[in-house]
Predicted model as a PDB file, atoms N, CA, C, CB and O in Angstrom, pLDDT in the B-factor column:
MODEL        1                                                                  
ATOM      1  N   UNK A   1      20.700 -18.556   4.176  1.00 75.00           N  
ATOM      2  CA  UNK A   1      20.727 -17.465   5.192  1.00 75.00           C  
ATOM      3  C   UNK A   1      19.550 -16.854   5.471  1.00 75.00           C  
ATOM      4  CB  UNK A   1      21.564 -16.474   4.861  1.00 75.00           C  
ATOM      5  O   UNK A   1      18.749 -16.915   4.538  1.00 75.00           O  
ATOM      6  N   UNK A   2      19.104 -16.179   6.624  1.00 77.00           N  
ATOM      7  CA  UNK A   2      17.979 -15.504   6.610  1.00 77.00           C  
ATOM      8  C   UNK A   2      18.264 -14.315   7.724  1.00 77.00           C  
ATOM      9  CB  UNK A   2      16.738 -16.492   6.893  1.00 77.00           C  
ATOM     10  O   UNK A   2      19.157 -14.462   8.558  1.00 77.00           O  
ATOM     11  N   UNK A   3      17.513 -13.227   7.682  1.00 79.00           N  
ATOM     12  CA  UNK A   3      17.436 -12.326   8.552  1.00 79.00           C  
ATOM     13  C   UNK A   3      16.150 -11.741   8.873  1.00 79.00           C  
ATOM     14  CB  UNK A   3      18.215 -11.492   8.223  1.00 79.00           C  
ATOM     15  O   UNK A   3      15.350 -11.599   7.948  1.00 79.00           O  
ATOM     16  N   UNK A   4      15.845 -11.397   9.993  1.00 79.00           N  
ATOM     17  CA  UNK A   4      14.692 -10.998  10.424  1.00 79.00           C  
ATOM     18  C   UNK A   4      14.725  -9.557  11.209  1.00 79.00           C  
ATOM     19  CB  UNK A   4      14.198 -12.086  11.222  1.00 79.00           C  
ATOM     20  O   UNK A   4      15.680  -9.294  11.940  1.00 79.00           O  
ATOM     21  N   UNK A   5      13.969  -8.914  11.081  1.00 78.00           N  
ATOM     22  CA  UNK A   5      13.973  -7.402  11.732  1.00 78.00           C  
ATOM     23  C   UNK A   5      12.648  -7.146  12.072  1.00 78.00           C  
ATOM     24  CB  UNK A   5      14.491  -6.178  10.750  1.00 78.00           C  
ATOM     25  O   UNK A   5      11.695  -7.307  11.309  1.00 78.00           O  
ATOM     26  N   UNK A   6      12.584  -6.685  13.398  1.00 80.00           N  
ATOM     27  CA  UNK A   6      11.189  -6.175  13.912  1.00 80.00           C  
ATOM     28  C   UNK A   6      11.022  -4.607  13.487  1.00 80.00           C  
ATOM     29  CB  UNK A   6      11.083  -6.337  15.659  1.00 80.00           C  
ATOM     30  O   UNK A   6      11.941  -3.790  13.430  1.00 80.00           O  
ATOM     31  N   UNK A   7       9.744  -4.387  13.223  1.00 78.00           N  
ATOM     32  CA  UNK A   7       9.345  -2.906  12.674  1.00 78.00           C  
ATOM     33  C   UNK A   7       9.771  -1.839  14.045  1.00 78.00           C  
ATOM     34  CB  UNK A   7       7.364  -2.825  12.236  1.00 78.00           C  
ATOM     35  O   UNK A   7       9.608  -2.247  15.196  1.00 78.00           O  
ATOM     36  N   UNK A   8      10.193  -0.784  13.830  1.00 78.00           N  
ATOM     37  CA  UNK A   8      10.481   0.057  14.894  1.00 78.00           C  
ATOM     38  C   UNK A   8       9.031   0.542  15.403  1.00 78.00           C  
ATOM     39  CB  UNK A   8      11.480   1.256  14.431  1.00 78.00           C  
ATOM     40  O   UNK A   8       7.970   0.352  14.809  1.00 78.00           O  
ATOM     41  N   UNK A   9       9.209   1.197  16.606  1.00 77.00           N  
ATOM     42  CA  UNK A   9       7.843   1.570  17.304  1.00 77.00           C  
ATOM     43  C   UNK A   9       7.479   2.974  16.701  1.00 77.00           C  
ATOM     44  CB  UNK A   9       7.966   1.650  19.066  1.00 77.00           C  
ATOM     45  O   UNK A   9       6.293   3.296  16.768  1.00 77.00           O  
ATOM     46  N   UNK A  10       8.366   3.845  16.119  1.00 79.00           N  
ATOM     47  CA  UNK A  10       7.906   4.946  15.396  1.00 79.00           C  
ATOM     48  C   UNK A  10       7.369   4.584  14.433  1.00 79.00           C  
ATOM     49  CB  UNK A  10       8.706   5.799  15.064  1.00 79.00           C  
ATOM     50  O   UNK A  10       7.884   3.707  13.739  1.00 79.00           O  
ATOM     51  N   UNK A  11       6.095   5.194  14.088  1.00 76.00           N  
ATOM     52  CA  UNK A  11       5.206   4.748  12.719  1.00 76.00           C  
ATOM     53  C   UNK A  11       5.696   5.000  11.573  1.00 76.00           C  
ATOM     54  CB  UNK A  11       3.937   5.343  12.565  1.00 76.00           C  
ATOM     55  O   UNK A  11       5.437   6.016  10.927  1.00 76.00           O  
ATOM     56  N   UNK A  12       6.588   3.929  11.153  1.00 79.00           N  
ATOM     57  CA  UNK A  12       7.211   4.040   9.687  1.00 79.00           C  
ATOM     58  C   UNK A  12       6.192   3.432   8.689  1.00 79.00           C  
ATOM     59  CB  UNK A  12       8.700   3.200   9.548  1.00 79.00           C  
ATOM     60  O   UNK A  12       5.609   2.398   9.015  1.00 79.00           O  
ATOM     61  N   UNK A  13       5.980   3.933   7.661  1.00 83.00           N  
ATOM     62  CA  UNK A  13       5.068   3.254   6.717  1.00 83.00           C  
ATOM     63  C   UNK A  13       5.175   1.868   5.978  1.00 83.00           C  
ATOM     64  CB  UNK A  13       4.963   4.068   5.801  1.00 83.00           C  
ATOM     65  O   UNK A  13       6.303   1.580   5.579  1.00 83.00           O  
ATOM     66  N   UNK A  14       4.460   1.234   5.811  1.00 82.00           N  
ATOM     67  CA  UNK A  14       4.548  -0.181   5.226  1.00 82.00           C  
ATOM     68  C   UNK A  14       5.463  -0.120   3.877  1.00 82.00           C  
ATOM     69  CB  UNK A  14       2.970  -0.776   4.867  1.00 82.00           C  
ATOM     70  O   UNK A  14       6.381  -0.925   3.723  1.00 82.00           O  
ATOM     71  N   UNK A  15       5.185   0.805   2.981  1.00 82.00           N  
ATOM     72  CA  UNK A  15       6.017   0.897   1.750  1.00 82.00           C  
ATOM     73  C   UNK A  15       7.549   1.008   2.227  1.00 82.00           C  
ATOM     74  CB  UNK A  15       5.556   2.219   0.822  1.00 82.00           C  
ATOM     75  O   UNK A  15       8.426   0.375   1.639  1.00 82.00           O  
ATOM     76  N   UNK A  16       7.845   1.896   3.391  1.00 82.00           N  
ATOM     77  CA  UNK A  16       9.184   2.204   3.582  1.00 82.00           C  
ATOM     78  C   UNK A  16       9.840   0.990   4.296  1.00 82.00           C  
ATOM     79  CB  UNK A  16       9.328   3.520   4.369  1.00 82.00           C  
ATOM     80  O   UNK A  16      11.032   0.761   4.094  1.00 82.00           O  
ATOM     81  N   UNK A  17       9.077   0.174   5.157  1.00 84.00           N  
ATOM     82  CA  UNK A  17       9.561  -1.117   5.650  1.00 84.00           C  
ATOM     83  C   UNK A  17      10.048  -2.045   4.546  1.00 84.00           C  
ATOM     84  CB  UNK A  17       8.476  -1.799   6.422  1.00 84.00           C  
ATOM     85  O   UNK A  17      11.156  -2.582   4.542  1.00 84.00           O  
ATOM     86  N   UNK A  18       9.086  -2.187   3.584  1.00 85.00           N  
ATOM     87  CA  UNK A  18       9.365  -3.247   2.331  1.00 85.00           C  
ATOM     88  C   UNK A  18      10.544  -2.764   1.656  1.00 85.00           C  
ATOM     89  CB  UNK A  18       8.116  -3.361   1.178  1.00 85.00           C  
ATOM     90  O   UNK A  18      11.406  -3.577   1.322  1.00 85.00           O  
ATOM     91  N   UNK A  19      10.693  -1.417   1.393  1.00 85.00           N  
ATOM     92  CA  UNK A  19      12.057  -0.959   0.681  1.00 85.00           C  
ATOM     93  C   UNK A  19      13.066  -1.286   1.580  1.00 85.00           C  
ATOM     94  CB  UNK A  19      12.181   0.611   0.319  1.00 85.00           C  
ATOM     95  O   UNK A  19      14.092  -1.783   1.115  1.00 85.00           O  
ATOM     96  N   UNK A  20      12.984  -1.125   2.635  1.00 84.00           N  
ATOM     97  CA  UNK A  20      14.230  -1.602   3.775  1.00 84.00           C  
ATOM     98  C   UNK A  20      14.548  -2.953   3.834  1.00 84.00           C  
ATOM     99  CB  UNK A  20      13.883  -1.311   5.283  1.00 84.00           C  
ATOM    100  O   UNK A  20      15.648  -3.387   4.178  1.00 84.00           O  
ATOM    101  N   UNK A  21      13.446  -3.720   3.449  1.00 85.00           N  
ATOM    102  CA  UNK A  21      13.794  -5.235   3.244  1.00 85.00           C  
ATOM    103  C   UNK A  21      14.350  -5.550   1.949  1.00 85.00           C  
ATOM    104  CB  UNK A  21      12.584  -6.122   3.400  1.00 85.00           C  
ATOM    105  O   UNK A  21      15.141  -6.487   1.840  1.00 85.00           O  
ATOM    106  N   UNK A  22      14.027  -4.892   1.019  1.00 85.00           N  
ATOM    107  CA  UNK A  22      14.738  -5.017  -0.309  1.00 85.00           C  
ATOM    108  C   UNK A  22      16.152  -4.562  -0.350  1.00 85.00           C  
ATOM    109  CB  UNK A  22      14.021  -4.257  -1.333  1.00 85.00           C  
ATOM    110  O   UNK A  22      16.920  -4.998  -1.207  1.00 85.00           O  
ATOM    111  N   UNK A  23      16.498  -3.752   0.494  1.00 85.00           N  
ATOM    112  CA  UNK A  23      17.878  -3.118   0.585  1.00 85.00           C  
ATOM    113  C   UNK A  23      18.415  -4.198   1.520  1.00 85.00           C  
ATOM    114  CB  UNK A  23      17.969  -1.451   1.197  1.00 85.00           C  
ATOM    115  O   UNK A  23      19.433  -4.787   1.157  1.00 85.00           O  
ATOM    116  N   UNK A  24      17.886  -4.504   2.604  1.00 87.00           N  
ATOM    117  CA  UNK A  24      18.533  -5.703   3.221  1.00 87.00           C  
ATOM    118  C   UNK A  24      18.957  -6.981   2.426  1.00 87.00           C  
ATOM    119  CB  UNK A  24      17.655  -6.145   4.186  1.00 87.00           C  
ATOM    120  O   UNK A  24      20.017  -7.590   2.573  1.00 87.00           O  
ATOM    121  N   UNK A  25      18.059  -7.246   1.657  1.00 86.00           N  
ATOM    122  CA  UNK A  25      18.122  -8.556   0.704  1.00 86.00           C  
ATOM    123  C   UNK A  25      19.441  -8.334  -0.246  1.00 86.00           C  
ATOM    124  CB  UNK A  25      16.597  -8.722  -0.337  1.00 86.00           C  
ATOM    125  O   UNK A  25      20.244  -9.240  -0.470  1.00 86.00           O  
ATOM    126  N   UNK A  26      19.535  -7.240  -0.681  1.00 86.00           N  
ATOM    127  CA  UNK A  26      20.552  -6.857  -1.780  1.00 86.00           C  
ATOM    128  C   UNK A  26      22.115  -6.964  -0.894  1.00 86.00           C  
ATOM    129  CB  UNK A  26      20.155  -5.055  -2.470  1.00 86.00           C  
ATOM    130  O   UNK A  26      23.158  -7.389  -1.394  1.00 86.00           O  
ATOM    131  N   UNK A  27      21.956  -6.478   0.486  1.00 89.00           N  
ATOM    132  CA  UNK A  27      23.086  -6.486   1.283  1.00 89.00           C  
ATOM    133  C   UNK A  27      23.603  -7.875   1.589  1.00 89.00           C  
ATOM    134  CB  UNK A  27      22.805  -5.779   2.481  1.00 89.00           C  
ATOM    135  O   UNK A  27      24.802  -8.154   1.621  1.00 89.00           O  
ATOM    136  N   UNK A  28      22.550  -8.781   1.827  1.00 89.00           N  
ATOM    137  CA  UNK A  28      22.849 -10.303   2.212  1.00 89.00           C  
ATOM    138  C   UNK A  28      23.382 -10.908   0.891  1.00 89.00           C  
ATOM    139  CB  UNK A  28      21.423 -11.190   2.778  1.00 89.00           C  
ATOM    140  O   UNK A  28      24.347 -11.670   0.844  1.00 89.00           O  
ATOM    141  N   UNK A  29      22.644 -10.487  -0.203  1.00 88.00           N  
ATOM    142  CA  UNK A  29      23.073 -11.093  -1.563  1.00 88.00           C  
ATOM    143  C   UNK A  29      24.592 -10.835  -1.930  1.00 88.00           C  
ATOM    144  CB  UNK A  29      22.160 -10.466  -2.738  1.00 88.00           C  
ATOM    145  O   UNK A  29      25.309 -11.704  -2.426  1.00 88.00           O  
ATOM    146  N   UNK A  30      25.000  -9.558  -1.636  1.00 89.00           N  
ATOM    147  CA  UNK A  30      26.555  -9.296  -1.888  1.00 89.00           C  
ATOM    148  C   UNK A  30      27.239 -10.012  -0.773  1.00 89.00           C  
ATOM    149  CB  UNK A  30      27.003  -7.649  -1.881  1.00 89.00           C  
ATOM    150  O   UNK A  30      28.334 -10.438  -1.139  1.00 89.00           O  
ATOM    151  N   UNK A  31      26.969 -10.266   0.385  1.00 91.00           N  
ATOM    152  CA  UNK A  31      27.634 -10.724   1.290  1.00 91.00           C  
ATOM    153  C   UNK A  31      27.919 -12.353   1.046  1.00 91.00           C  
ATOM    154  CB  UNK A  31      26.933 -10.349   2.491  1.00 91.00           C  
ATOM    155  O   UNK A  31      29.010 -12.898   1.214  1.00 91.00           O  
ATOM    156  N   UNK A  32      26.710 -12.991   0.619  1.00 88.00           N  
ATOM    157  CA  UNK A  32      26.894 -14.284   0.251  1.00 88.00           C  
ATOM    158  C   UNK A  32      27.722 -14.551  -1.074  1.00 88.00           C  
ATOM    159  CB  UNK A  32      25.609 -14.839   0.164  1.00 88.00           C  
ATOM    160  O   UNK A  32      28.573 -15.440  -1.077  1.00 88.00           O  
ATOM    161  N   UNK A  33      27.510 -13.895  -2.037  1.00 89.00           N  
ATOM    162  CA  UNK A  33      28.296 -13.781  -3.331  1.00 89.00           C  
ATOM    163  C   UNK A  33      29.779 -13.763  -3.023  1.00 89.00           C  
ATOM    164  CB  UNK A  33      27.906 -12.466  -4.142  1.00 89.00           C  
ATOM    165  O   UNK A  33      30.554 -14.521  -3.606  1.00 89.00           O  
ATOM    166  N   UNK A  34      30.166 -12.905  -2.114  1.00 90.00           N  
ATOM    167  CA  UNK A  34      31.531 -12.526  -1.817  1.00 90.00           C  
ATOM    168  C   UNK A  34      32.298 -13.804  -0.985  1.00 90.00           C  
ATOM    169  CB  UNK A  34      31.487 -11.091  -0.913  1.00 90.00           C  
ATOM    170  O   UNK A  34      33.454 -14.195  -1.145  1.00 90.00           O  
ATOM    171  N   UNK A  35      31.304 -14.300  -0.080  1.00 90.00           N  
ATOM    172  CA  UNK A  35      31.867 -15.482   0.743  1.00 90.00           C  
ATOM    173  C   UNK A  35      31.843 -16.629   0.105  1.00 90.00           C  
ATOM    174  CB  UNK A  35      31.210 -15.731   1.950  1.00 90.00           C  
ATOM    175  O   UNK A  35      32.698 -17.429   0.485  1.00 90.00           O  
ATOM    176  N   UNK A  36      31.060 -17.018  -0.844  1.00 88.00           N  
ATOM    177  CA  UNK A  36      30.908 -18.409  -1.261  1.00 88.00           C  
ATOM    178  C   UNK A  36      31.834 -18.539  -2.592  1.00 88.00           C  
ATOM    179  CB  UNK A  36      29.275 -18.785  -1.539  1.00 88.00           C  
ATOM    180  O   UNK A  36      31.992 -17.625  -3.401  1.00 88.00           O  
ATOM    181  N   UNK A  37      32.385 -19.757  -2.675  1.00 86.00           N  
ATOM    182  CA  UNK A  37      33.265 -20.025  -3.939  1.00 86.00           C  
ATOM    183  C   UNK A  37      32.581 -20.385  -5.127  1.00 86.00           C  
ATOM    184  CB  UNK A  37      34.214 -21.095  -3.724  1.00 86.00           C  
ATOM    185  O   UNK A  37      33.274 -20.613  -6.119  1.00 86.00           O  
ATOM    186  N   UNK A  38      31.239 -20.485  -5.217  1.00 86.00           N  
ATOM    187  CA  UNK A  38      30.399 -20.703  -6.178  1.00 86.00           C  
ATOM    188  C   UNK A  38      29.959 -19.591  -7.161  1.00 86.00           C  
ATOM    189  CB  UNK A  38      29.412 -21.194  -5.592  1.00 86.00           C  
ATOM    190  O   UNK A  38      29.383 -18.578  -6.763  1.00 86.00           O  
ATOM    191  N   UNK A  39      30.233 -19.806  -8.369  1.00 85.00           N  
ATOM    192  CA  UNK A  39      29.734 -18.795  -9.175  1.00 85.00           C  
ATOM    193  C   UNK A  39      28.503 -19.024  -9.640  1.00 85.00           C  
ATOM    194  CB  UNK A  39      30.498 -18.540 -10.175  1.00 85.00           C  
ATOM    195  O   UNK A  39      28.285 -20.183  -9.994  1.00 85.00           O  
ATOM    196  N   UNK A  40      27.402 -18.040  -9.765  1.00 84.00           N  
ATOM    197  CA  UNK A  40      25.982 -18.203  -9.912  1.00 84.00           C  
ATOM    198  C   UNK A  40      25.831 -17.381 -11.233  1.00 84.00           C  
ATOM    199  CB  UNK A  40      25.060 -17.660  -8.587  1.00 84.00           C  
ATOM    200  O   UNK A  40      26.371 -16.308 -11.504  1.00 84.00           O  
ATOM    201  N   UNK A  41      24.894 -18.198 -12.065  1.00 90.00           N  
ATOM    202  CA  UNK A  41      24.759 -17.571 -13.422  1.00 90.00           C  
ATOM    203  C   UNK A  41      23.758 -16.337 -13.374  1.00 90.00           C  
ATOM    204  CB  UNK A  41      24.231 -18.677 -14.488  1.00 90.00           C  
ATOM    205  O   UNK A  41      23.860 -15.321 -14.062  1.00 90.00           O  
ATOM    206  N   UNK A  42      22.671 -16.642 -12.339  1.00 89.00           N  
ATOM    207  CA  UNK A  42      21.671 -15.773 -12.069  1.00 89.00           C  
ATOM    208  C   UNK A  42      21.288 -15.520 -10.940  1.00 89.00           C  
ATOM    209  CB  UNK A  42      20.778 -16.012 -12.574  1.00 89.00           C  
ATOM    210  O   UNK A  42      21.299 -16.542 -10.254  1.00 89.00           O  
ATOM    211  N   UNK A  43      20.829 -14.329 -10.215  1.00 85.00           N  
ATOM    212  CA  UNK A  43      20.422 -14.349  -9.088  1.00 85.00           C  
ATOM    213  C   UNK A  43      19.085 -13.495  -9.046  1.00 85.00           C  
ATOM    214  CB  UNK A  43      21.476 -13.954  -8.252  1.00 85.00           C  
ATOM    215  O   UNK A  43      19.049 -12.342  -9.476  1.00 85.00           O  
ATOM    216  N   UNK A  44      17.968 -14.157  -8.485  1.00 84.00           N  
ATOM    217  CA  UNK A  44      16.754 -13.500  -8.514  1.00 84.00           C  
ATOM    218  C   UNK A  44      16.475 -12.906  -7.176  1.00 84.00           C  
ATOM    219  CB  UNK A  44      15.693 -14.399  -8.939  1.00 84.00           C  
ATOM    220  O   UNK A  44      16.849 -13.459  -6.142  1.00 84.00           O  
ATOM    221  N   UNK A  45      15.754 -11.667  -7.196  1.00 80.00           N  
ATOM    222  CA  UNK A  45      15.297 -11.189  -5.767  1.00 80.00           C  
ATOM    223  C   UNK A  45      13.909 -11.239  -6.142  1.00 80.00           C  
ATOM    224  CB  UNK A  45      15.850  -9.634  -5.153  1.00 80.00           C  
ATOM    225  O   UNK A  45      13.476 -10.763  -7.192  1.00 80.00           O  
ATOM    226  N   UNK A  46      12.970 -12.035  -4.956  1.00 80.00           N  
ATOM    227  CA  UNK A  46      11.545 -11.901  -4.890  1.00 80.00           C  
ATOM    228  C   UNK A  46      11.102 -11.171  -4.111  1.00 80.00           C  
ATOM    229  CB  UNK A  46      10.942 -12.849  -4.702  1.00 80.00           C  
ATOM    230  O   UNK A  46      11.505 -11.183  -2.947  1.00 80.00           O  
ATOM    231  N   UNK A  47      10.092 -10.283  -4.564  1.00 78.00           N  
ATOM    232  CA  UNK A  47       9.272  -9.325  -3.752  1.00 78.00           C  
ATOM    233  C   UNK A  47       8.066  -9.515  -4.017  1.00 78.00           C  
ATOM    234  CB  UNK A  47       9.517  -7.981  -3.911  1.00 78.00           C  
ATOM    235  O   UNK A  47       7.740  -9.899  -5.140  1.00 78.00           O  
ATOM    236  N   UNK A  48       7.214  -9.300  -3.100  1.00 76.00           N  
ATOM    237  CA  UNK A  48       5.731  -9.436  -3.387  1.00 76.00           C  
ATOM    238  C   UNK A  48       4.960  -7.964  -3.277  1.00 76.00           C  
ATOM    239  CB  UNK A  48       5.067 -10.533  -2.277  1.00 76.00           C  
ATOM    240  O   UNK A  48       3.742  -7.887  -3.121  1.00 76.00           O  
ATOM    241  N   UNK A  49       5.669  -7.029  -3.359  1.00 78.00           N  
ATOM    242  CA  UNK A  49       5.385  -5.631  -3.198  1.00 78.00           C  
ATOM    243  C   UNK A  49       5.429  -5.053  -4.476  1.00 78.00           C  
ATOM    244  CB  UNK A  49       6.295  -4.942  -2.283  1.00 78.00           C  
ATOM    245  O   UNK A  49       6.452  -5.001  -5.159  1.00 78.00           O  
ATOM    246  N   UNK A  50       4.235  -4.579  -4.837  1.00 82.00           N  
ATOM    247  CA  UNK A  50       4.343  -3.699  -6.187  1.00 82.00           C  
ATOM    248  C   UNK A  50       4.717  -2.366  -6.015  1.00 82.00           C  
ATOM    249  CB  UNK A  50       3.065  -3.613  -6.939  1.00 82.00           C  
ATOM    250  O   UNK A  50       4.970  -1.646  -6.980  1.00 82.00           O  
ATOM    251  N   UNK A  51       4.788  -1.871  -4.514  1.00 80.00           N  
ATOM    252  CA  UNK A  51       5.288  -0.597  -4.502  1.00 80.00           C  
ATOM    253  C   UNK A  51       6.790  -0.654  -4.581  1.00 80.00           C  
ATOM    254  CB  UNK A  51       4.818   0.123  -3.320  1.00 80.00           C  
ATOM    255  O   UNK A  51       7.351   0.247  -5.204  1.00 80.00           O  
ATOM    256  N   UNK A  52       7.512  -1.611  -4.020  1.00 80.00           N  
ATOM    257  CA  UNK A  52       9.009  -1.886  -4.044  1.00 80.00           C  
ATOM    258  C   UNK A  52       9.271  -1.977  -5.654  1.00 80.00           C  
ATOM    259  CB  UNK A  52       9.460  -3.394  -3.150  1.00 80.00           C  
ATOM    260  O   UNK A  52      10.163  -1.265  -6.116  1.00 80.00           O  
ATOM    261  N   UNK A  53       8.727  -2.597  -6.288  1.00 79.00           N  
ATOM    262  CA  UNK A  53       9.124  -3.035  -7.895  1.00 79.00           C  
ATOM    263  C   UNK A  53       8.857  -1.480  -8.550  1.00 79.00           C  
ATOM    264  CB  UNK A  53       7.871  -4.527  -8.745  1.00 79.00           C  
ATOM    265  O   UNK A  53       9.676  -1.014  -9.342  1.00 79.00           O  
ATOM    266  N   UNK A  54       7.811  -0.829  -8.205  1.00 80.00           N  
ATOM    267  CA  UNK A  54       7.746   0.629  -8.795  1.00 80.00           C  
ATOM    268  C   UNK A  54       8.786   1.591  -8.356  1.00 80.00           C  
ATOM    269  CB  UNK A  54       6.443   1.279  -8.448  1.00 80.00           C  
ATOM    270  O   UNK A  54       9.118   2.559  -9.041  1.00 80.00           O  
ATOM    271  N   UNK A  55       9.324   1.287  -7.130  1.00 77.00           N  
ATOM    272  CA  UNK A  55      10.592   2.055  -6.615  1.00 77.00           C  
ATOM    273  C   UNK A  55      11.711   1.921  -7.512  1.00 77.00           C  
ATOM    274  CB  UNK A  55      11.068   1.566  -5.238  1.00 77.00           C  
ATOM    275  O   UNK A  55      12.291   2.863  -8.052  1.00 77.00           O  
ATOM    276  N   UNK A  56      11.991   0.664  -7.643  1.00 76.00           N  
ATOM    277  CA  UNK A  56      13.094  -0.061  -8.445  1.00 76.00           C  
ATOM    278  C   UNK A  56      13.281   0.402  -9.829  1.00 76.00           C  
ATOM    279  CB  UNK A  56      12.818  -1.526  -8.529  1.00 76.00           C  
ATOM    280  O   UNK A  56      14.360   0.682 -10.353  1.00 76.00           O  
ATOM    281  N   UNK A  57      12.068   0.455 -10.383  1.00 77.00           N  
ATOM    282  CA  UNK A  57      12.110   0.838 -11.940  1.00 77.00           C  
ATOM    283  C   UNK A  57      11.963   2.515 -12.126  1.00 77.00           C  
ATOM    284  CB  UNK A  57      10.735   0.012 -12.797  1.00 77.00           C  
ATOM    285  O   UNK A  57      12.018   3.027 -13.244  1.00 77.00           O  
ATOM    286  N   UNK A  58      11.809   3.142 -11.142  1.00 77.00           N  
ATOM    287  CA  UNK A  58      12.074   4.619 -11.241  1.00 77.00           C  
ATOM    288  C   UNK A  58      13.346   5.124 -10.959  1.00 77.00           C  
ATOM    289  CB  UNK A  58      11.265   5.301 -10.433  1.00 77.00           C  
ATOM    290  O   UNK A  58      14.142   4.691 -10.126  1.00 77.00           O  
ATOM    291  N   UNK A  59      13.509   6.305 -11.900  1.00 75.00           N  
ATOM    292  CA  UNK A  59      14.713   6.960 -11.676  1.00 75.00           C  
ATOM    293  C   UNK A  59      14.987   7.539 -10.084  1.00 75.00           C  
ATOM    294  CB  UNK A  59      14.716   8.100 -12.710  1.00 75.00           C  
ATOM    295  O   UNK A  59      14.029   8.016  -9.476  1.00 75.00           O  
ATOM    296  N   UNK A  60      16.176   7.483  -9.515  1.00 70.00           N  
ATOM    297  CA  UNK A  60      16.107   7.736  -8.037  1.00 70.00           C  
ATOM    298  C   UNK A  60      16.000   9.130  -8.155  1.00 70.00           C  
ATOM    299  CB  UNK A  60      17.344   7.224  -7.093  1.00 70.00           C  
ATOM    300  O   UNK A  60      15.589   9.607  -7.097  1.00 70.00           O  
ATOM    301  N   UNK A  61      16.203   9.965  -9.012  1.00 75.00           N  
ATOM    302  CA  UNK A  61      16.221  11.530  -9.127  1.00 75.00           C  
ATOM    303  C   UNK A  61      14.818  11.799  -8.913  1.00 75.00           C  
ATOM    304  CB  UNK A  61      16.776  12.181 -10.591  1.00 75.00           C  
ATOM    305  O   UNK A  61      14.615  12.877  -8.355  1.00 75.00           O  
ATOM    306  N   UNK A  62      13.694  11.054  -9.229  1.00 78.00           N  
ATOM    307  CA  UNK A  62      12.182  11.475  -9.130  1.00 78.00           C  
ATOM    308  C   UNK A  62      11.717  11.145  -8.160  1.00 78.00           C  
ATOM    309  CB  UNK A  62      11.317  11.066 -10.003  1.00 78.00           C  
ATOM    310  O   UNK A  62      10.526  11.430  -8.041  1.00 78.00           O  
ATOM    311  N   UNK A  63      12.372  10.414  -7.025  1.00 77.00           N  
ATOM    312  CA  UNK A  63      11.877   9.973  -5.862  1.00 77.00           C  
ATOM    313  C   UNK A  63      12.299  10.969  -4.707  1.00 77.00           C  
ATOM    314  CB  UNK A  63      12.339   8.565  -5.646  1.00 77.00           C  
ATOM    315  O   UNK A  63      13.142  11.844  -4.907  1.00 77.00           O  
ATOM    316  N   UNK A  64      11.611  10.775  -3.376  1.00 79.00           N  
ATOM    317  CA  UNK A  64      11.890  11.652  -2.294  1.00 79.00           C  
ATOM    318  C   UNK A  64      13.224  11.152  -1.658  1.00 79.00           C  
ATOM    319  CB  UNK A  64      10.688  11.682  -1.260  1.00 79.00           C  
ATOM    320  O   UNK A  64      13.541   9.971  -1.799  1.00 79.00           O  
ATOM    321  N   UNK A  65      13.965  11.964  -1.008  1.00 80.00           N  
ATOM    322  CA  UNK A  65      15.342  11.620  -0.667  1.00 80.00           C  
ATOM    323  C   UNK A  65      15.285  10.438   0.130  1.00 80.00           C  
ATOM    324  CB  UNK A  65      16.080  12.714   0.055  1.00 80.00           C  
ATOM    325  O   UNK A  65      16.239   9.708  -0.141  1.00 80.00           O  
ATOM    326  N   UNK A  66      14.483   9.934   1.071  1.00 76.00           N  
ATOM    327  CA  UNK A  66      14.537   8.703   1.754  1.00 76.00           C  
ATOM    328  C   UNK A  66      14.406   7.532   0.671  1.00 76.00           C  
ATOM    329  CB  UNK A  66      13.395   8.655   2.859  1.00 76.00           C  
ATOM    330  O   UNK A  66      15.289   6.689   0.828  1.00 76.00           O  
ATOM    331  N   UNK A  67      13.734   7.325  -0.143  1.00 77.00           N  
ATOM    332  CA  UNK A  67      13.416   6.397  -0.983  1.00 77.00           C  
ATOM    333  C   UNK A  67      14.672   6.510  -2.183  1.00 77.00           C  
ATOM    334  CB  UNK A  67      11.851   6.646  -1.469  1.00 77.00           C  
ATOM    335  O   UNK A  67      15.258   5.488  -2.539  1.00 77.00           O  
ATOM    336  N   UNK A  68      14.934   7.545  -2.625  1.00 79.00           N  
ATOM    337  CA  UNK A  68      16.006   7.779  -3.579  1.00 79.00           C  
ATOM    338  C   UNK A  68      17.421   7.193  -2.994  1.00 79.00           C  
ATOM    339  CB  UNK A  68      16.095   9.380  -3.878  1.00 79.00           C  
ATOM    340  O   UNK A  68      18.047   6.353  -3.640  1.00 79.00           O  
ATOM    341  N   UNK A  69      17.781   7.576  -2.016  1.00 76.00           N  
ATOM    342  CA  UNK A  69      18.868   6.863  -1.370  1.00 76.00           C  
ATOM    343  C   UNK A  69      18.992   5.418  -1.306  1.00 76.00           C  
ATOM    344  CB  UNK A  69      18.900   7.233  -0.174  1.00 76.00           C  
ATOM    345  O   UNK A  69      20.000   4.781  -1.610  1.00 76.00           O  
ATOM    346  N   UNK A  70      18.002   4.997  -0.930  1.00 79.00           N  
ATOM    347  CA  UNK A  70      17.893   3.271  -0.882  1.00 79.00           C  
ATOM    348  C   UNK A  70      17.645   2.725  -2.344  1.00 79.00           C  
ATOM    349  CB  UNK A  70      16.480   2.685   0.149  1.00 79.00           C  
ATOM    350  O   UNK A  70      18.018   1.589  -2.633  1.00 79.00           O  
ATOM    351  N   UNK A  71      17.066   3.472  -3.190  1.00 77.00           N  
ATOM    352  CA  UNK A  71      17.026   2.920  -4.670  1.00 77.00           C  
ATOM    353  C   UNK A  71      18.240   2.974  -5.271  1.00 77.00           C  
ATOM    354  CB  UNK A  71      16.106   3.640  -5.576  1.00 77.00           C  
ATOM    355  O   UNK A  71      18.620   2.001  -5.921  1.00 77.00           O  
ATOM    356  N   UNK A  72      18.983   4.041  -5.155  1.00 76.00           N  
ATOM    357  CA  UNK A  72      20.366   4.129  -5.750  1.00 76.00           C  
ATOM    358  C   UNK A  72      21.410   3.141  -5.238  1.00 76.00           C  
ATOM    359  CB  UNK A  72      20.902   5.486  -5.515  1.00 76.00           C  
ATOM    360  O   UNK A  72      22.556   3.166  -5.687  1.00 76.00           O  
TER     361      UNK A  72                                                      
ENDMDL                                                                          
END                                                                             
């Protein structure tokens, strides 16, 4: 399964767009796990952005509201 999104015309920053992509991947994972009859031992999310990895490893209380909501 795949999903593509086009960046909006308003000038959103690249780290925010990458964070939105990680949120979308999480939602797709939840959908697929719910719909499939197969039990997975492990599921890996691969991201190539150190910014997203930094957001995920921080506490959502230390982030700005936009990032904190998506991380939580």
